[in-house]
N, C-alpha and C positions, 0 to 999 in steps of 0.2 A: 671330480665333482663338476656338476654342470647346472645350468639354469636355462629354461626355455620359456619364452613369452609368446603366446599365441595372439597374433594381431587379428586374424580372421580364422575361419574354420580351416583354411588351406595354407595360410601364411604364418610364419613365425620367425623370430630371431633367437639366437642361442649364444651362450658363452660357456665354454668348457675349460677347465684348468686342471693341472696335474703336476706331478713331481716325478722326475726321472731318477731312479736309483743308481743306474750305471749308464754311462755314455763315454765314448772315446772317439775323438776325431783326430786322426793322425795322417800325415803324409808318409807314403811308403815308396821304396824303390822297386825295381823289377823283381827283386828276390823277396819281396814282402817284408823287408826289414824297415823298422820305423826310422824315419829321417827326422821328423819334427812332430811333436804332439801339440795339436791346436787347443784342445780342452780335454780335461779328464775329471771334471767335478760334476756332481749331480746338480740338476737345475730345475727351475720352474718353467712351465709352459702354459700359454693361454691360446685359445682358438675361439674366434667369433664368426658368425655367419648369418645368412638369411636363407630360410628354407621355404620352398613352395611345393606343396603336395599336389599330386595329380589324381 
């Protein structure tokens, strides 16, 4: 889901949010075996920015 606000014809600011269903951050050894799991829960994310069109 997102929102974009146009400041002028060529400039805008935006906000985008979402939810990840699956994610897995793990530290692994040379044989690709998990050593330590950093996070394994689904989470929310947000992204904001400023856009200029050419």
